[in-house]
C-alpha positions in Angstrom: 0.0 0.4 0.0 3.2 2.4 1.2 4.5 1.4 -2.8 1.5 2.4 -4.3 1.0 5.7 -2.5 4.4 6.7 -3.2 4.1 6.0 -6.9 0.4 7.9 -6.9 1.9 10.6 -5.4 5.1 10.8 -7.7 2.5 10.5 -10.8 0.6 13.7 -9.5 3.7 15.3 -9.0 4.8 14.6 -12.7 1.7 15.8 -13.9 1.7 18.8 -12.1 4.5 19.6 -13.5 3.9 19.0 -17.3 0.7 21.4 -16.6 3.2 23.7 -15.6 5.6 23.0 -18.4 3.0 23.7 -20.8 1.8 26.6 -19.0 5.3 28.0 -19.6 5.5 26.9 -23.3 2.5 29.3 -24.2 3.6 32.3 -22.0 7.0 31.9 -23.7 5.2 31.5 -27.1 2.4 34.3 -26.8 5.6 36.4 -25.2 8.1 35.6 -27.9 5.5 36.3 -30.9 5.0 39.8 -29.6 8.5 40.9 -29.4 9.7 39.2 -32.7 6.7 41.2 -34.4 7.6 44.3 -33.2 10.8 44.7 -34.8 9.8 43.0 -38.0 6.8 45.3 -38.6 9.3 48.4 -38.5 11.9 46.3 -40.7 9.4 45.5 -43.1 6.9 48.8 -42.9 10.3 51.0 -43.8 11.6 48.8 -46.2 8.4 49.0 -48.3 8.6 53.2 -47.9 12.4 53.3 -48.7 11.4 51.4 -52.6 9.3 53.9 -53.2 10.3 55.9 -55.9 8.2 59.3 -54.5 11.0 58.5 -51.2 13.2 61.6 -50.6 17.4 60.7 -50.2 17.1 62.3 -46.6 14.2 60.3 -46.0 15.7 56.8 -47.0 18.6 57.6 -44.8 16.5 57.9 -41.5 14.6 54.7 -42.6 17.6 53.1 -43.3 18.6 53.9 -39.5 15.5 52.9 -37.9 15.4 49.1 -39.7 19.2 48.7 -38.7 17.9 49.2 -35.0 15.4 47.1 -35.1 17.6 44.3 -37.3 19.7 44.6 -34.4 17.5 44.3 -31.6 15.9 41.2 -33.5 19.6 39.6 -34.1 19.8 40.3 -29.7 16.4 38.3 -29.4 17.2 35.7 -31.0 20.4 35.4 -29.3 18.9 35.8 -26.3 16.4 32.4 -27.2 19.2 30.4 -28.4 21.3 31.2 -24.9 18.3 30.0 -22.8 17.8 27.0 -25.0 21.4 26.5 -24.5 21.2 26.8 -20.9 18.5 24.5 -20.4 19.4 21.6 -21.8 22.9 21.6 -20.4 24.9 22.8 -23.9 26.5 25.9 -22.3 30.5 25.4 -22.8 33.0 27.9 -21.3 35.8 28.8 -23.2 37.7 29.8 -20.3 41.2 31.6 -21.3 43.1 35.2 -19.4 41.6 38.3 -20.0 42.9 41.6 -18.8 40.2 43.5 -17.4 41.0 47.1 -18.0 41.1 46.3 -21.8 38.1 44.5 -21.4 35.8 47.6 -20.0 37.8 49.4 -22.4 35.6 47.2 -25.2 32.5 47.1 -23.7 32.3 51.0 -23.9 33.3 51.1 -27.3 30.5 48.3 -28.0 27.6 49.9 -26.4 29.0 53.6 -27.0 26.1 54.0 -29.7 23.5 53.4 -26.8 24.9 56.0 -24.4 22.5 59.7 -24.3 23.7 62.7 -24.9 24.0 63.9 -21.6 25.8 61.1 -20.4 29.2 60.2 -19.4 30.6 56.8 -19.3 33.3 56.3 -16.4 35.7 53.4 -15.6 37.2 52.6 -12.1 39.4 50.1 -12.2 41.5 48.5 -9.8 44.9 49.6 -8.9 47.4 47.5 -10.8 46.7 45.4 -13.7 44.1 42.5 -13.1 44.6 39.5 -15.5 41.4 37.0 -14.7 40.7 33.4 -16.4 37.0 33.7 -17.4 34.9 32.8 -20.3 35.6 36.6 -22.4 32.2 36.3 -24.5 30.2 35.5 -21.6 31.6 38.0 -19.6 31.4 40.4 -21.9 27.5 39.6 -22.3 27.0 40.5 -18.7 28.5 43.3 -18.6 26.8 44.7 -21.9 23.8 43.6 -20.0 23.5 45.2 -17.7 25.2 48.8 -19.3 22.4 48.4 -21.8 19.9 48.4 -19.3 22.0 51.5 -17.5 21.4 53.3 -21.4 17.6 52.7 -21.2 17.0 54.4 -18.0 19.8 57.0 -17.6 19.2 60.9 -19.6 21.9 62.5 -17.8 24.7 62.0 -15.4 27.2 58.9 -15.8 27.4 55.1 -16.1 30.5 53.7 -14.1 32.0 50.1 -14.9 34.3 49.3 -12.0 35.9 46.2 -10.7 37.8 45.7 -7.4 40.1 42.7 -6.5 39.1 41.0 -3.1 41.8 38.4 -2.4 40.4 37.8 1.6 37.3 36.8 0.1 38.6 35.3 -3.3 36.9 37.0 -5.9 36.9 40.4 -8.2 33.6 42.3 -7.7 32.3 44.0 -10.4 29.9 46.7 -10.6 27.8 49.0 -12.9 26.1 52.1 -11.4 24.1 54.4 -12.9 22.2 57.6 -12.1 19.0 56.7 -13.8 15.6 56.7 -13.0 16.4 53.4 -10.6 14.3 50.1 -9.9 11.4 50.4 -7.5 12.1 48.3 -4.2 9.2 46.1 -4.6 10.5 44.7 -7.8 14.1 43.7 -6.5 13.3 40.1 -5.9 11.9 39.4 -9.3 14.3 41.0 -11.3 16.3 37.9 -12.7 12.9 36.1 -13.3 12.7 35.4 -17.1 10.5 38.1 -19.4 11.0 40.7 -16.2 11.1 43.6 -17.7 12.0 46.8 -15.9 9.4 48.5 -17.8 6.6 47.5 -20.2 7.6 50.4 -22.8 11.2 49.3 -23.5 12.5 47.3 -26.1 13.6 43.8 -25.1 11.8 40.2 -24.1 12.8 40.6 -20.6 15.6 37.6 -20.9 18.8 39.7 -20.1 19.1 39.9 -16.8 18.3 36.1 -16.7 20.7 34.8 -18.8 23.2 37.1 -17.0 22.6 35.6 -13.5 23.0 32.1 -15.4 26.2 33.0 -16.9 27.4 34.4 -13.7 25.9 31.1 -11.7 28.2 29.0 -14.3 31.1 31.1 -13.3 30.9 30.5 -9.8 29.9 34.3 -8.8 26.9 35.6 -7.8 24.6 38.7 -9.0 22.6 41.3 -7.1 21.0 44.7 -7.2 22.3 47.2 -4.8 19.3 48.0 -1.9 21.1 50.6 -0.5 21.7 52.7 -3.4 19.2 55.3 -4.6 20.6 57.6 -6.9 20.0 55.0 -9.7 20.7 51.5 -10.0 23.6 49.7 -9.1 24.3 46.0 -10.2 27.0 43.9 -8.3 28.7 40.7 -9.4 31.4 38.5 -8.1 33.4 36.2 -10.4 35.9 33.8 -7.9 40.4 34.1 -8.9 
């Protein structure tokens, strides 16, 4: 009887997991169809306008810029979906090599400079002396770019600061991305790293960036969080073991 009761309990739990999986899959498909349709509509619409003979040269330049921005957004979205899929199926491999952190910061700023608004300054606060870290260059860059991209979305003036601090006593490096933007309400902090959780429903993006960043940082052996005590904007922190 005990065996039958145990089996029945396991079957019910498996049924609940399957039903929850169906709900998550449906929510995923609904979310992705909306997020993919938005940039695609812009690309198709402005491409059609450009093909018209009456389209002026100045308008073509403007339309080309819109198409390029939406193409980049669509590519980022697809890359995020592929990353989530790899992580869920365990096909997430790391390529560990030596990385100079000062050079990494400069590369991150160069990559995201087109996102920065005119009244915002990029600041790098490196650890004194050269720091070489053994890590996956692509993946740690992905985390930093995600964090700085978010900062650019919500920072209209002031600064975005990327810093790193060597902490031998704790055996890690502490990275911080600090901005002077509108900040994030405290009630949202607990849900920030969940999938499809968007800081602002009216901004572009599928809400996967922070979820992916958390998985990458965890896989690299660190932790990621938002500083609850910083009130002049938002400050995200993550660690990487030495």
